C-alpha positions in Angstrom: -0.1 -0.1 0.7 1.3 2.9 -1.1 -0.2 6.5 0.3 0.7 10.2 -0.5 1.9 12.1 2.7 2.3 15.3 1.7 -0.2 15.6 -2.1 1.7 18.0 -4.5 -0.5 20.3 -5.4 0.3 21.2 -9.8 -0.8 24.7 -10.7 -1.8 25.0 -14.4 -4.1 27.4 -16.9 -7.1 28.2 -16.4 -9.7 26.5 -19.9 -13.1 27.9 -20.0 -14.5 24.5 -19.6 -12.3 25.6 -16.1 -15.1 27.5 -15.4 -17.9 25.9 -13.7 -15.4 24.1 -11.3 -14.3 27.6 -10.7 -17.5 29.1 -9.8 -18.6 26.2 -7.3 -15.2 26.9 -5.8 -16.5 30.4 -5.4 -19.2 29.8 -4.1 -18.7 27.5 -1.4 -15.5 29.6 -0.6 -17.6 32.1 0.3 -20.1 30.4 2.2 -18.2 28.1 4.6 -14.9 30.4 4.8 -16.3 34.1 5.4 -19.2 33.7 8.0 -17.7 35.2 10.9 -17.1 38.3 8.7 -20.3 39.1 6.4 -24.0 38.1 7.2 -25.3 35.3 5.3 -27.6 38.2 3.0 -23.9 39.4 2.0 -22.1 36.1 1.1 -25.5 35.4 -0.9 -24.5 39.2 -2.3 -21.0 38.2 -3.2 -21.5 34.5 -5.2 -24.0 36.4 -7.1 -21.6 37.3 -9.3 -20.9 33.9 -10.5 -24.3 33.1 -11.3 -23.8 34.6 -14.9 -21.1 31.5 -15.6 -20.3 33.0 -19.5 -19.8 36.3 -17.6 -17.7 34.8 -15.2 -15.9 32.4 -17.5 -15.3 35.8 -19.4 -14.1 37.3 -16.7 -11.4 34.8 -15.5 -10.5 34.5 -19.6 -9.7 37.7 -19.9 -7.3 37.6 -16.8 -4.0 35.6 -16.3 -6.0 33.3 -14.1 -3.8 30.1 -12.1 -5.7 26.7 -11.3 -4.1 25.0 -8.2 -5.1 21.1 -8.3 -4.0 18.3 -6.2 -4.1 14.9 -6.9 -5.9 16.6 -10.2 -8.8 18.7 -9.0 -9.0 22.2 -8.9 -9.3 23.3 -5.0 -7.8 27.1 -5.7 -7.5 29.8 -8.2 -6.3 33.2 -8.4 -6.7 35.6 -11.6 -4.0 38.6 -12.1 -6.3 41.6 -14.2 -4.0 43.7 -15.6 -0.2 43.0 -14.7 -0.6 44.0 -10.9 -4.1 43.7 -9.8 -5.3 40.0 -8.2 -9.1 40.6 -8.9 -9.7 37.1 -7.4 -8.1 34.4 -5.0 -10.2 31.6 -3.6 -9.3 28.0 -2.2 -12.3 25.2 -1.6 -12.8 25.4 1.7 -11.5 21.5 2.0 -7.7 22.6 1.0 -8.1 25.9 3.7 -4.8 26.2 5.3 -3.2 23.6 2.9 -0.6 26.2 1.7 -3.2 26.5 -1.5 -3.1 29.7 -1.8 0.2 30.9 -0.6 1.3 28.3 -3.9 -1.1 30.4 -6.1 0.4 34.2 -4.7 3.6 33.0 -4.6 3.5 31.6 -8.7 1.6 35.1 -9.6 3.7 37.2 -7.7 6.4 35.8 -10.3 4.9 36.3 -13.1 3.6 39.8 -12.6 6.9 40.6 -11.6 8.1 38.6 -15.7 5.8 41.5 -16.5 7.1 44.3 -15.3 5.0 45.1 -12.5 6.4 47.3 -9.5 3.9 46.6 -6.6 0.3 44.0 -6.3 -2.9 46.1 -5.1 -5.9 43.4 -4.5 -9.3 44.4 -2.7 -9.0 42.1 0.3 -12.3 40.7 2.0 -11.9 40.8 6.2 -11.5 37.2 5.6 -8.4 37.4 3.4 -6.9 40.6 5.7 -4.2 38.4 7.2 -3.4 35.8 4.6 -2.3 39.4 2.5 -1.0 40.8 5.2 1.0 38.1 6.1 2.9 37.5 2.4 3.7 41.6 3.0 1.0 43.8 1.3 -0.5 46.8 3.5 -3.6 48.1 3.7 -4.0 51.7 2.0 -7.6 52.0 2.6 -11.1 50.9 3.9 -13.3 50.5 0.9 -17.6 49.6 1.2 -18.7 48.3 -2.4 -22.2 47.4 -3.4 -23.3 43.8 -4.7 -26.9 42.5 -5.4 -28.0 45.5 -3.0 -26.1 44.4 -0.1 -23.2 46.5 1.5 -20.0 44.8 1.8 -16.1 45.9 3.5 -13.1 45.4 2.1 -9.4 47.2 1.9 -7.2 47.9 -0.7 -3.7 46.6 0.0 -0.9 46.9 -2.1 2.6 45.2 -1.8 6.0 46.9 -3.5 7.6 43.6 -5.7 11.4 43.9 -5.7 12.9 42.9 -8.7 14.9 40.8 -6.5 12.5 38.0 -7.1 12.4 37.5 -3.3 9.2 36.7 -1.0 8.1 37.6 1.8 
């Protein structure tokens, strides 16, 4: 009997047929991981952006989107809009804490740096603030955004990128 004690997380680019799986990861992540910071109505409004699968797929397809896989199954994804903006970073709750988000963030940082980006920016949810802070992002300003009739708070965060390639 052989088992993998520490399964390897692999990365691959987004393909259009991935959209339904990524929408499921997005919904599960918001519904199961953000309850301490957002109400059920806010979570429903947040996840409603994946209701139109064609629009959701188009958003991911227009960005540099990487998928983290575990044993061949998608467990998380990250998307970079332009050269500096992390638009989406979501991990399935079953894989939360396994390092998937860190691997995805490290990869997108390297790609952004290679494309000449001087910094990364994101609109971090209250749930994700600590994660981004641990990875060198600094809060810049608080925001409230309207989604499907609900107001959600987030924080604009920036991280300078150096040419040395060092990661925090």
